[in-house]
C-alpha positions as CSV (number, residue, x, y, z in Angstrom):
1,X,0.0,0.0,0.0
2,X,2.8,2.3,0.9
3,X,4.3,1.7,-2.6
4,X,1.0,2.5,-4.3
5,X,0.6,5.7,-2.4
6,X,4.1,6.8,-3.3
7,X,3.5,6.1,-7.0
8,X,0.2,8.0,-7.0
9,X,1.8,10.9,-5.1
10,X,4.8,10.9,-7.5
11,X,2.4,10.8,-10.5
12,X,0.4,13.7,-9.1
13,X,3.5,15.7,-8.4
14,X,4.8,15.0,-11.9
15,X,1.5,15.9,-13.5
16,X,1.4,19.2,-11.5
17,X,5.0,19.9,-12.5
18,X,4.3,19.2,-16.2
19,X,1.2,21.4,-16.0
20,X,3.2,24.2,-14.3
21,X,5.9,24.0,-16.9
22,X,3.8,23.6,-20.1
23,X,0.7,25.6,-19.3
24,X,2.2,29.1,-19.3
25,X,4.6,28.2,-22.1
26,X,1.7,27.1,-24.3
27,X,-0.3,30.1,-23.4
28,X,2.6,32.5,-24.3
29,X,2.8,31.4,-27.9
30,X,0.1,32.9,-30.1
31,X,0.2,33.0,-33.8
32,X,-1.9,34.4,-36.7
33,X,-1.3,33.3,-40.3
34,X,2.2,34.0,-41.4
35,X,3.9,33.1,-38.1
36,X,5.0,29.8,-36.5
37,X,7.7,28.4,-34.2
38,X,10.2,28.6,-37.1
39,X,9.1,31.4,-39.5
40,X,7.7,34.9,-39.9
41,X,6.3,35.7,-43.3
42,X,6.6,39.4,-44.3
43,X,5.1,40.7,-47.5
44,X,6.3,43.7,-49.5
45,X,5.4,45.5,-52.7
46,X,8.0,47.6,-54.6
47,X,8.3,49.3,-58.0
48,X,11.1,47.1,-59.4
49,X,10.0,48.3,-62.8
50,X,8.2,51.5,-64.0
51,X,8.6,55.2,-63.4
52,X,9.6,54.9,-59.8
53,X,12.1,52.0,-60.2
54,X,14.9,54.1,-58.7
55,X,13.3,53.2,-55.3
56,X,13.8,49.5,-56.0
57,X,17.0,49.6,-54.0
58,X,14.9,50.0,-50.8
59,X,13.3,46.6,-51.3
60,X,16.6,44.9,-52.2
61,X,18.3,46.4,-49.1
62,X,15.5,45.3,-46.8
63,X,15.8,41.8,-48.2
64,X,19.5,41.8,-47.5
65,X,19.0,43.1,-44.0
66,X,16.5,40.3,-43.2
67,X,19.1,37.8,-44.7
68,X,21.6,39.2,-42.1
69,X,19.1,38.8,-39.3
70,X,18.4,35.2,-40.4
71,X,22.1,34.4,-40.6
72,X,22.5,35.6,-37.0
73,X,19.7,33.3,-35.8
74,X,16.5,35.1,-36.8
75,X,14.1,36.8,-34.4
76,X,13.5,34.8,-31.2
77,X,14.6,31.8,-33.1
78,X,12.4,32.4,-36.1
79,X,13.6,33.0,-39.7
80,X,12.1,35.8,-41.7
81,X,10.6,34.8,-45.1
82,X,10.5,38.1,-47.1
83,X,8.2,38.0,-50.1
84,X,8.5,41.0,-52.3
85,X,6.5,41.6,-55.5
86,X,6.8,44.2,-58.3
87,X,3.8,46.5,-58.9
88,X,5.5,48.8,-61.5
89,X,4.2,51.8,-59.3
90,X,0.7,51.0,-60.6
91,X,-2.1,51.1,-58.0
92,X,-4.2,48.4,-59.7
93,X,-1.2,46.1,-59.7
94,X,-0.6,46.9,-56.0
95,X,-4.1,45.8,-55.2
96,X,-3.5,42.5,-57.0
97,X,-0.2,41.9,-55.2
98,X,-1.6,42.7,-51.8
99,X,-4.4,40.2,-52.3
100,X,-1.8,37.6,-53.3
101,X,0.3,38.3,-50.3
102,X,-2.6,38.2,-47.8
103,X,-4.8,35.5,-49.3
104,X,-2.3,33.1,-51.0
105,X,1.0,33.7,-49.3
106,X,-0.7,34.2,-45.9
107,X,1.8,36.8,-44.7
108,X,1.7,38.1,-41.1
109,X,1.9,41.7,-42.3
110,X,2.9,43.8,-45.3
111,X,5.9,46.0,-44.6
112,X,7.5,49.0,-46.3
113,X,5.6,49.0,-49.5
114,X,6.4,52.1,-51.6
115,X,4.3,54.9,-52.9
116,X,1.4,57.1,-51.8
117,X,-1.2,56.3,-54.5
118,X,-0.2,52.6,-54.4
119,X,-0.5,52.2,-50.7
120,X,-3.7,54.3,-50.7
121,X,-5.2,51.7,-53.1
122,X,-4.7,48.9,-50.6
123,X,-5.3,50.7,-47.3
124,X,-9.0,50.0,-47.0
125,X,-8.5,46.3,-47.9
126,X,-5.7,45.9,-45.4
127,X,-7.8,47.4,-42.6
128,X,-10.9,45.3,-43.5
129,X,-8.7,42.2,-43.4
130,X,-7.1,43.5,-40.1
131,X,-3.6,42.7,-41.5
132,X,-0.9,45.2,-40.5
133,X,0.2,47.6,-43.3
134,X,3.4,48.7,-41.5
135,X,5.9,51.4,-42.1
136,X,4.6,52.6,-45.4
137,X,7.4,54.0,-47.6
138,X,5.6,57.3,-48.3
139,X,5.5,60.5,-46.4
140,X,1.7,61.2,-46.9
141,X,0.1,62.6,-43.8
142,X,-2.8,60.2,-44.1
143,X,-0.8,57.2,-42.8
144,X,-1.1,58.8,-39.3
145,X,-4.9,58.1,-38.8
146,X,-5.1,55.5,-36.1
147,X,-8.8,56.1,-35.4
148,X,-10.0,55.4,-39.0
149,X,-7.2,53.1,-40.1
150,X,-5.8,51.3,-37.1
151,X,-3.9,48.8,-39.2
152,X,-1.9,51.3,-41.3
153,X,1.2,53.2,-40.1
154,X,3.8,55.3,-41.9
155,X,7.5,55.6,-41.1
156,X,9.3,58.6,-42.6
157,X,8.5,62.3,-41.8
158,X,5.4,63.5,-43.6
159,X,5.6,65.4,-46.8
160,X,3.5,68.2,-45.2
161,X,6.0,68.5,-42.3
162,X,8.9,68.7,-44.7
163,X,7.2,71.3,-46.9
164,X,6.4,73.4,-43.9
165,X,10.1,73.4,-43.0
166,X,10.9,74.7,-46.5
167,X,8.3,77.4,-46.2
168,X,9.8,78.6,-42.9
169,X,13.3,78.6,-44.5
170,X,12.2,80.6,-47.5
171,X,10.2,83.2,-45.4
172,X,13.3,83.7,-43.2
173,X,16.1,83.7,-45.9
174,X,14.3,85.1,-48.9
175,X,11.1,86.9,-47.8
176,X,10.6,88.5,-51.2
177,X,10.8,85.2,-53.1
178,X,8.7,84.3,-56.1
179,X,8.2,80.6,-55.8
180,X,7.7,78.2,-58.7
181,X,6.4,74.7,-57.7
182,X,6.6,71.6,-59.9
183,X,4.6,68.8,-58.3
184,X,3.6,65.2,-59.1
185,X,-0.1,65.1,-59.9
186,X,-1.0,62.5,-57.2
187,X,-1.4,62.3,-53.4
188,X,2.3,62.6,-52.9
189,X,2.5,65.9,-54.8
190,X,-0.7,67.4,-53.5
191,X,0.1,66.6,-49.9
192,X,3.4,68.4,-50.3
193,X,1.8,71.4,-51.9
194,X,-0.8,71.7,-49.1
195,X,2.0,71.5,-46.5
196,X,3.9,74.3,-48.4
197,X,0.8,76.5,-48.5
198,X,0.0,75.8,-44.8
199,X,3.6,76.7,-43.9
200,X,3.5,80.0,-45.9
201,X,0.1,80.8,-44.4
202,X,-0.8,84.4,-45.2
203,X,2.2,84.6,-47.5
204,X,1.0,81.8,-49.9
205,X,0.8,84.5,-52.6
206,X,4.6,84.1,-52.8
207,X,3.9,81.2,-55.1
208,X,4.1,82.7,-58.5
209,X,3.2,79.4,-60.3
210,X,2.4,75.8,-59.6
211,X,2.6,73.2,-62.3
212,X,1.9,69.5,-62.2
213,X,3.1,66.6,-64.2
214,X,2.0,62.9,-64.5
215,X,4.3,60.0,-64.0
216,X,3.3,58.7,-67.4
217,X,5.1,61.7,-69.0
218,X,8.5,60.7,-70.4
219,X,10.0,64.1,-69.6
220,X,9.1,67.3,-67.8
221,X,11.2,69.8,-69.7
222,X,8.3,71.9,-70.8
223,X,7.1,72.3,-67.2
224,X,10.5,73.6,-66.1
225,X,10.6,76.1,-69.0
226,X,7.1,77.4,-68.0
227,X,8.2,77.8,-64.4
228,X,11.3,79.8,-65.4
229,X,9.0,82.0,-67.6
230,X,6.9,82.8,-64.5
231,X,9.8,84.8,-63.1
232,X,10.2,82.5,-60.1
233,X,13.5,82.8,-58.3
234,X,12.8,79.8,-55.9
235,X,12.1,76.4,-57.5
236,X,10.6,73.7,-55.4
237,X,10.7,70.4,-57.1
238,X,8.2,68.0,-55.6
239,X,9.3,65.1,-57.8
240,X,10.4,61.5,-57.6
241,X,14.0,60.6,-58.6
242,X,13.7,60.2,-62.3
243,X,11.9,63.6,-62.7
244,X,14.1,65.3,-60.1
245,X,17.2,64.5,-62.1
246,X,15.4,65.8,-65.3
247,X,14.5,69.0,-63.6
248,X,18.0,69.7,-62.5
249,X,19.3,69.1,-66.0
250,X,16.7,71.2,-67.7
251,X,17.1,74.2,-65.3
252,X,20.9,74.2,-66.1
253,X,20.2,73.8,-69.8
254,X,18.0,76.9,-70.0
255,X,20.4,78.8,-67.7
256,X,17.9,79.1,-64.9
257,X,19.6,79.4,-61.5
258,X,16.9,79.8,-58.8
259,X,17.2,78.7,-55.2
260,X,16.4,75.0,-56.0
261,X,14.8,72.9,-53.3
262,X,14.2,69.2,-53.9
263,X,12.1,66.8,-51.8
264,X,13.9,64.4,-49.5
265,X,12.7,61.4,-51.4
266,X,14.8,62.6,-54.3
267,X,17.9,63.7,-52.4
268,X,19.9,60.7,-53.3
269,X,23.5,61.5,-54.4
270,X,23.8,58.2,-56.3
271,X,20.2,58.0,-57.5
272,X,19.6,61.6,-58.5
273,X,22.4,64.1,-58.3
274,X,25.1,62.0,-60.0
275,X,22.8,61.1,-63.0
276,X,21.8,64.7,-63.2
277,X,25.4,65.9,-63.0
278,X,27.4,66.8,-59.9
279,X,28.5,70.1,-61.3
280,X,25.0,71.4,-62.0
281,X,23.7,70.1,-58.7
282,X,25.9,72.4,-56.5
283,X,23.9,74.5,-54.0
284,X,20.7,72.5,-54.2
285,X,18.8,72.4,-50.9
286,X,16.8,69.7,-49.2
287,X,16.2,68.3,-45.8
288,X,17.1,65.0,-44.2
289,X,16.5,62.7,-41.3
290,X,19.1,60.0,-42.3
291,X,22.9,60.1,-42.5
292,X,24.5,60.4,-45.9
293,X,26.3,57.2,-46.8
294,X,28.7,59.1,-49.1
295,X,29.8,61.6,-46.4
296,X,33.1,60.9,-44.8
297,X,32.0,62.7,-41.6
298,X,30.2,59.5,-40.7
299,X,33.2,57.2,-41.1
300,X,33.8,57.1,-37.4
301,X,30.2,56.8,-36.5
302,X,29.3,53.5,-34.7
303,X,25.9,53.2,-36.5
304,X,27.4,53.8,-39.9
305,X,30.3,51.4,-39.2
306,X,27.6,48.7,-38.7
307,X,25.9,49.8,-41.9
308,X,29.1,49.7,-44.0
309,X,29.9,46.3,-42.6
310,X,26.4,45.1,-43.5
311,X,26.8,46.3,-47.1
312,X,30.2,44.6,-47.4
313,X,28.9,41.3,-46.2
314,X,25.2,41.1,-47.2
315,X,24.6,43.7,-50.0
316,X,27.9,44.3,-51.8
317,X,26.2,45.4,-55.0
318,X,24.4,48.2,-53.3
319,X,25.7,51.8,-53.4
320,X,26.3,53.6,-50.2
321,X,25.6,56.7,-52.2
322,X,22.0,55.7,-52.7
323,X,19.7,57.2,-50.1
324,X,17.3,54.4,-50.7
325,X,19.8,51.9,-49.3
326,X,20.2,54.0,-46.1
327,X,16.4,54.2,-45.9
328,X,15.8,50.5,-46.4
329,X,18.3,49.6,-43.8
330,X,16.7,51.8,-41.1
331,X,13.2,50.8,-42.0
332,X,14.1,47.1,-41.9
333,X,15.8,47.6,-38.5
334,X,12.6,49.2,-37.2
335,X,10.6,46.3,-38.4
336,X,12.9,43.8,-36.7
337,X,12.7,45.8,-33.5
338,X,8.9,45.6,-33.5
339,X,9.0,41.8,-34.2
340,X,11.5,41.3,-31.3
341,X,9.1,43.3,-29.0
342,X,6.3,40.9,-30.0
343,X,8.1,37.9,-28.4
344,X,6.1,34.7,-28.9
345,X,2.8,36.5,-29.5
346,X,3.0,37.0,-33.3
347,X,-0.6,38.0,-34.0
348,X,-1.8,40.9,-36.2
349,X,-3.1,42.7,-33.1
350,X,0.1,42.4,-31.1
351,X,2.3,43.5,-34.1
352,X,0.3,46.7,-34.3
353,X,0.3,47.1,-30.5
354,X,4.1,46.9,-30.4
355,X,4.5,49.1,-33.5
356,X,2.5,51.8,-31.6
357,X,4.8,51.4,-28.5
358,X,8.2,52.4,-29.9
359,X,10.1,54.7,-27.5
360,X,13.2,56.7,-28.5
361,X,14.4,54.0,-31.0
362,X,17.4,55.0,-32.9
363,X,18.2,53.0,-36.1
364,X,21.9,53.1,-37.1
365,X,21.4,55.3,-40.1
366,X,19.2,58.1,-38.7
367,X,20.8,61.5,-37.9
368,X,22.0,61.9,-34.3
369,X,19.1,63.3,-32.2
370,X,16.4,61.9,-34.4
371,X,14.4,59.2,-32.6
372,X,11.5,57.0,-33.4
373,X,8.5,57.4,-31.2
374,X,5.0,56.0,-31.6
375,X,1.8,55.7,-29.4
376,X,-1.7,54.4,-29.9
377,X,-2.8,57.9,-31.0
378,X,0.5,58.7,-32.9
379,X,1.3,56.6,-36.0
380,X,4.0,59.1,-37.2
381,X,7.3,57.4,-36.2
382,X,9.7,60.2,-37.4
383,X,8.7,63.9,-37.0
384,X,12.1,65.6,-37.3
385,X,14.3,66.9,-40.1
386,X,17.4,69.0,-40.7
387,X,18.1,71.3,-43.6
388,X,21.1,70.5,-45.9
389,X,22.9,71.9,-49.0
390,X,24.7,70.0,-51.7
391,X,28.4,71.0,-51.9
392,X,31.2,69.2,-53.7
393,X,30.0,65.6,-53.8
394,X,28.0,65.5,-50.6
395,X,25.2,67.1,-48.5
396,X,26.2,69.5,-45.8
397,X,23.8,69.7,-42.9
398,X,23.1,73.2,-41.4
399,X,20.9,74.7,-38.8
400,X,19.1,72.8,-36.0
401,X,17.1,69.6,-36.2
402,X,13.5,70.8,-36.6
403,X,10.5,69.1,-35.2
404,X,7.2,69.6,-37.0
405,X,3.8,68.4,-36.0
406,X,2.0,66.3,-38.5
407,X,-0.8,68.0,-40.5
408,X,-4.0,66.0,-40.1
């Protein structure tokens, strides 16, 4: 009898121990489609072809960064499977690819897809499906709308914020300016133009002419000629890389030398200024939130040392001169941080919860002092920029880092 009692007691103790060990462990692991003990599926849509293909470097760099993470053991033991499709910068194609990623590939989330009109085309769908549309590669203000679109979040500073900084600069440095604006005829261009006008406020009449172009146009030469004819002595080029380079070339060709401001999305030395011509790009202004991979001032910077080592090992064909490479690295690093914060609860809901809980996160390639912060009511991770001027073969930062509230 004594032996039986001992066996029953031992069995009960063992059962209790197993329950104690396995219960919480089982409860801790929660997965939605796209996540498992071994894998995290991340979807992405990028213009590898078409008029915005200069941005394709972003997707390639993100893939390389995830390869690095996988080679180092993954995220909490899970490997990232990065599925990236081409949409040719066409919204209808973006819709098709998003459906494929969500319904066929069963990704946990869509990350870093590029473009304002393209992401706008899938925002309603992603929110209806309750699948995270995270760190959209577009500075449209509308990605910061957690009440109406709780599954969509931007990453970079908004175009409206950036444009307001330019407005402040012009009013201070050239108060009698006549401004000519060339803008892309879509949400990207219109958001920027609105921010510029908001920033100028009562002085919006400083805009002598605003002219739009469509991405289907092969060249924008005629638009630049018209803007010169308006008498503008400040030229704000709200353009994507291909057209930004064209505008720089044409302005030089017709001997027009205004104060020339280009949007941050086209401030790439390797992707825009070199193709346009280094000589004729001297003195161009822009604003930035990332370090310039071509600038030797960052050679001793710890974050950039990590970035350069990453390029050498995982992305040797990428150009450190390309701002898209610097961007893709920092965006992927932010995505990895969020997934690390998720622990073993890889659900759609927890991914968004953690993405909205970032506190003073500093990716390696952001300018010193610029930090990523989010909250349940703030889906705008980066809200700071610094003015810069192109000199020699690099951008020179000047002035203070400027914070700007997002326009809603």
